[in-house]
C-alpha positions in Angstrom: 108.6 55.9 64.9 107.0 59.1 63.6 103.5 59.3 62.3 101.7 61.5 59.6 98.5 63.3 59.6 96.6 64.7 56.2 93.9 67.0 56.9 91.8 69.1 54.6 88.5 71.2 54.7 85.4 71.4 52.7 81.8 73.1 53.2 79.6 70.0 52.1 78.8 67.3 54.6 77.9 64.5 52.1 81.2 65.5 50.3 83.3 65.4 53.4 81.6 61.8 54.4 82.4 60.8 50.9 85.9 61.9 50.8 86.6 60.2 54.2 85.4 57.0 52.9 87.6 57.2 49.7 90.7 58.0 52.0 90.1 54.4 53.6 91.3 52.9 50.1 94.5 55.0 49.9 98.0 53.2 49.7 99.6 53.5 52.2 96.2 53.1 54.1 95.5 55.3 56.8 95.4 53.9 60.5 92.3 55.8 60.9 89.9 58.5 59.0 87.8 61.2 60.8 85.2 63.6 59.5 84.1 66.5 61.8 82.1 69.8 61.7 84.2 72.5 62.9 82.5 74.0 65.8 82.7 77.8 64.7 79.3 78.0 63.0 80.8 78.2 59.6 79.6 75.1 58.5 82.9 73.8 57.4 83.9 70.4 57.6 87.4 68.9 58.4 88.5 65.4 57.0 91.8 63.9 58.2 93.7 60.6 58.3 96.4 59.1 60.2 99.2 57.1 58.7 102.2 55.1 59.9 104.3 56.0 56.8 104.0 59.3 54.7 100.9 59.3 52.4 101.1 59.7 48.6 100.9 63.5 47.7 99.6 62.7 44.4 96.8 60.7 45.6 95.9 63.1 48.1 95.9 65.9 45.4 93.5 63.9 43.3 91.3 63.1 46.1 90.9 67.0 47.2 90.2 68.0 43.6 87.8 65.2 43.1 85.7 66.4 46.2 86.2 69.9 45.8 88.1 70.2 49.0 91.1 72.6 49.9 94.6 70.8 49.4 95.5 68.3 52.1 98.1 69.8 54.7 100.4 66.9 55.7 102.2 67.0 58.9 104.8 64.7 60.6 103.7 63.9 64.3 106.6 63.0 66.7 106.5 59.8 68.6 104.8 61.0 71.9 103.2 58.9 74.7 99.9 60.9 74.5 98.2 59.2 77.6 101.1 60.1 79.9 101.1 63.7 78.3 97.4 63.9 78.8 97.6 62.6 82.3 100.3 65.2 83.4 98.3 68.1 81.7 94.6 67.3 82.6 93.9 68.0 86.4 90.6 67.1 88.2 87.5 69.1 87.4 85.2 70.3 90.1 81.6 70.8 88.8 79.0 71.4 91.6 79.1 68.2 93.7 81.0 66.3 91.0 84.6 65.6 90.9 86.0 64.2 87.6 89.5 62.7 87.9 91.9 60.0 86.1 93.2 57.3 88.2 96.4 58.9 88.8 94.6 61.6 91.0 92.4 59.1 93.1 94.3 60.3 96.3 92.8 63.9 95.7 88.9 63.0 95.8 87.3 65.4 98.1 85.3 64.1 100.9 81.5 64.5 100.3 81.9 64.8 96.4 80.6 62.7 93.8 83.7 60.9 91.9 83.6 60.1 88.4 86.6 58.2 87.0 87.4 59.0 83.5 90.9 57.8 82.0 93.2 60.5 80.3 93.1 58.2 77.3 89.5 58.8 77.1 90.1 62.5 76.4 86.8 63.6 74.8 84.1 64.2 77.6 86.7 64.3 80.6 84.9 67.5 82.0 87.7 69.7 80.9 85.6 71.1 78.1 83.3 73.8 78.9 80.4 72.0 77.6 80.8 68.9 79.6 81.5 71.0 82.9 78.8 73.3 82.0 76.3 70.2 81.8 77.6 68.7 85.2 77.1 72.2 86.6 73.4 72.5 85.3 72.6 69.0 86.5 74.0 69.7 90.0 71.8 73.2 90.2 68.9 71.0 89.1 69.4 68.7 91.9 70.0 71.4 94.4 66.6 72.8 93.5 65.1 69.4 94.6 64.7 67.9 91.2 65.0 64.1 91.1 65.4 62.5 87.6 63.4 59.3 87.4 63.9 58.8 83.6 67.1 60.1 82.3 68.8 59.8 79.0 72.1 60.9 77.5 71.9 61.5 73.8 75.5 61.6 72.1 76.8 60.5 75.3 80.7 60.2 74.3 82.2 59.1 77.6 78.8 58.7 79.3 80.1 61.1 82.1 76.7 62.8 82.3 74.6 59.7 82.3 77.1 58.5 85.1 76.6 61.7 87.1 72.9 61.2 87.1 73.2 57.9 88.3 75.5 58.6 91.1 72.8 60.9 92.6 69.6 59.4 91.6 68.5 55.7 92.1 66.8 55.1 88.8 68.7 53.4 85.9 69.9 56.0 83.1 70.3 55.4 79.5 73.3 56.7 77.3 73.5 56.6 73.6 75.8 57.4 70.9 75.8 57.2 67.1 79.4 56.1 67.1 80.0 52.3 68.2 83.7 53.1 69.5 82.2 55.6 71.8 79.5 53.3 73.0 82.5 50.9 73.9 84.3 53.8 75.8 81.1 54.7 77.7 80.6 50.9 78.7 84.2 50.5 79.7 83.6 53.9 82.0 80.3 52.6 83.5 82.1 49.2 84.6 85.2 51.4 86.0 83.0 53.4 88.0 80.8 50.6 89.2 77.8 51.6 87.7 76.8 48.5 86.0 73.2 47.8 85.7 72.8 51.5 86.6 73.7 53.0 83.0 72.7 51.3 79.8 74.7 52.2 76.6 73.3 51.7 73.3 74.1 52.8 69.8 71.8 55.1 68.2 71.0 58.3 66.5 68.7 60.5 68.4 65.8 58.6 70.3 65.5 56.2 66.9 66.0 52.7 68.9 63.5 50.6 70.9 65.6 50.7 73.9 65.4 54.5 73.9 61.6 54.8 72.8 60.3 52.2 75.4 61.6 54.2 78.3 59.9 57.4 77.4 58.8 59.9 78.4 62.0 61.3 79.9 62.0 63.8 82.9 65.5 64.7 81.9 67.5 64.4 78.7 71.2 65.6 78.1 72.3 66.3 74.7 76.0 67.8 74.4 76.5 67.5 70.7 76.5 70.1 68.1 74.3 73.3 67.1 72.6 71.7 63.9 72.1 68.3 65.4 70.6 69.9 68.6 68.0 71.9 66.3 67.4 68.6 64.1 66.6 66.8 67.6 63.9 69.5 68.7 60.9 67.9 67.3 61.8 64.6 68.9 62.9 66.1 72.1 59.3 67.4 72.3 58.0 64.2 71.5 59.8 62.2 74.1 60.4 64.8 77.0 57.6 64.5 79.9 55.4 67.3 80.8 57.3 69.4 83.0 60.7 67.6 81.8 64.2 69.2 81.4 66.5 69.2 78.7 70.2 70.1 79.0 71.9 71.1 75.9 75.4 72.0 75.3 78.0 71.8 72.5 77.3 75.2 71.5 79.1 78.3 71.1 77.6 81.4 72.8 76.5 83.1 69.3 74.8 79.9 68.6 72.5 79.8 71.7 69.6 82.0 70.3 69.1 79.9 67.2 68.7 76.7 69.4 66.5 78.6 71.9 64.2 79.5 68.9 64.1 76.2 67.6 63.1 74.3 70.9 60.7 77.4 71.7 58.9 76.5 68.5 58.4 73.1 70.0 57.0 74.2 73.3 60.1 73.9 75.2 61.5 77.1 76.9 64.6 78.3 78.3 65.1 78.2 81.9 68.8 79.1 82.5 72.0 79.2 80.5 75.4 78.7 81.8 78.6 80.1 79.9 82.2 78.9 80.4 84.5 80.4 78.1 83.3 80.5 74.4 80.8 77.7 75.5 77.2 77.8 76.6 74.9 75.2 78.2 71.1 75.6 78.1 68.5 74.3 80.6 65.1 74.2 79.0 62.0 73.1 80.4 58.7 71.7 78.8 55.7 73.1 80.4 53.9 71.0 83.0 
């Protein structure tokens, strides 16, 4: 049975979130609504819904006008087994010592690698995106230099692949957080699938703003693979929660956005050590002076 999508764009975050909330009251009701910042540095937000039957065009037009959004684009989505499609198209990723794979590729794990199982259904953060791969390679490089993380946090963890990577190579527990409750559930499922229960703790939080994160500070390594503006907003808290001599591995950035983030952290006394570019994406490794 076909499904339908309806997407629009607008430039105001608050209006985008309000429009997404308003869409949830439509008839027919959407099965899901998402609000996302487009990762091109334009400040544009995309609001979309998924429907089991064709949405009412008049209702969509009224919603778009009411929130100063562009007209909705409605598309029919053919019935597709997306998990099977992703499984066929996503091959394992090698990032330094780390081997990120789905269970269908379990027979391909190289000897001596650090395997991380992320199923195809958990597409975000599988390691195939340049930001996730860049973070894994940056982690591998730090470890190769002799650094050992004893207090590690993964802020905006998604599938928790970065937190699990740290837990694979270092003995101390790691904490992972995400603002999205569903992402936290996915992260916990991945932790169990990788046999890392008790080694990685997953919590729902925005930034460092929960006791579970605050009481483990200061951190000698923090991952934050999110977006440019949230990274900039996080800089003062990063300075407060990062230990002297500690590292921050930041990504979710287009290459042209790097300098603005570097400047925001430099103003807090955290300075660039290295950067890693994969395609259009950049991963920054920063360090707080000892």
